[in-house]
Every structure is written in C-alpha cells, then in structure tokens.
C-alpha positions in Angstrom: 167.3 81.2 119.3 164.1 81.6 116.9 160.7 80.1 118.2 159.1 77.3 116.4 156.1 78.0 113.9 153.3 76.3 113.1 154.5 75.6 109.6 157.4 74.2 111.2 155.3 71.3 112.4 153.9 70.6 109.1 154.5 67.4 107.4 154.8 68.4 103.5 153.4 66.0 100.6 155.8 63.5 98.8 156.9 64.6 95.8 154.5 62.7 92.8 156.2 61.5 90.0 154.1 63.2 87.1 151.4 60.7 85.4 149.3 60.6 82.2 145.7 61.0 82.8 145.5 57.1 81.1 147.9 56.1 84.1 146.1 58.2 86.7 142.8 56.2 85.4 144.5 53.1 85.1 145.4 52.9 88.7 142.3 54.0 90.3 140.0 51.6 87.8 142.3 49.3 90.1 140.6 50.3 93.3 136.8 50.0 92.3 136.2 46.6 94.1 138.5 48.2 97.0 136.0 51.4 97.0 133.2 48.8 96.8 134.1 47.2 99.8 134.9 49.7 102.5 131.0 51.0 101.6 129.6 48.0 102.3 131.9 47.3 105.7 130.8 50.5 106.5 126.9 49.8 105.8 127.8 46.5 108.1 128.8 48.6 110.8 125.9 50.9 110.4 123.6 48.1 110.6 125.1 46.6 113.6 124.6 50.1 115.3 120.9 50.1 114.3 120.4 47.1 115.9 122.8 46.7 119.2 119.9 48.3 121.0 117.1 46.1 119.7 115.3 44.2 122.1 118.3 46.0 125.0 115.5 46.3 127.5 114.9 43.7 129.3 112.1 44.5 132.3 114.1 41.6 134.2 117.5 43.6 134.3 116.3 47.3 133.4 112.9 47.4 135.4 110.6 50.2 134.1 113.6 52.5 132.9 113.9 53.3 129.6 117.4 54.6 130.0 118.7 51.5 130.6 120.0 48.5 128.2 121.3 45.3 128.6 123.4 45.0 125.6 124.3 41.3 124.0 127.8 40.8 124.2 127.7 39.0 120.9 126.5 42.4 119.0 129.3 44.4 120.9 131.8 41.5 119.9 130.5 42.0 115.7 130.1 45.9 116.3 133.8 46.1 117.5 135.1 43.6 114.6 133.4 45.4 112.2 134.7 48.8 113.4 137.8 47.8 113.3 137.9 45.9 110.3 136.6 49.1 108.6 139.2 51.1 109.9 141.8 48.7 108.4 140.5 49.0 105.0 139.8 52.4 105.0 143.6 53.0 105.7 144.8 50.7 103.0 142.3 52.4 100.5 143.1 55.8 101.4 147.2 54.7 100.9 146.0 52.8 97.5 144.0 55.7 96.5 147.4 58.3 97.3 149.8 55.5 95.2 147.5 55.5 92.1 147.6 59.4 92.0 151.5 58.8 92.6 152.1 59.8 95.5 153.4 57.4 98.0 151.1 55.7 101.0 151.6 57.0 104.6 
C-alpha cells in the first residue's frame, strides 16, 4: 500500500471561469464599501484593545501592583463583539473577493 504524501492533503483551488479584465474590475469595484467596512471594524477592535487597560489598575483591587488589572466587563464584552464581527466581515469579504476573481467562495 503506498504511503500518503503531503500533496494528497492539499485542496486544489477551484477552476476559475475566465473573466475579462472589465468583468473583474466591475466585480471588484463593487467590493469597495465592504473593504472600508472591514478596515473600519478592525480600527474599532484596535481602539478597544488600546483602551482595555485604561484605568484598570484600581488601588482598591490591585494594591500597589502594576502587573494586575481589573478589567471593565463592558469593555471586554464590546471587544469580544467587535473581534467576532471583524472575523465575520473578513471571511465574507474574502469569499466575495474570490468570487469577484471568478473563483467560488469557500
């Protein structure tokens, strides 16, 4: 019995229908607003990450220790939502981008 090879585990790209440059450009142009939406949501995630530790060292909770933080549950919840939404938007954008190039989505 032959040994399986690494190549056997590779999923090939689906065959693309040949599109004209004009068709590709039109399809990709339609994605412009989605690209901005993905970038803006990534910015929200970054802002939440930067602010997560603002005011998190409460002397009443952490004493004089600078390595302990008390995180605001509301901030953590907003960060979780923004990160999950960013992941969803990015996946959808990738699928639509690939479709725009003539490949099927994943």
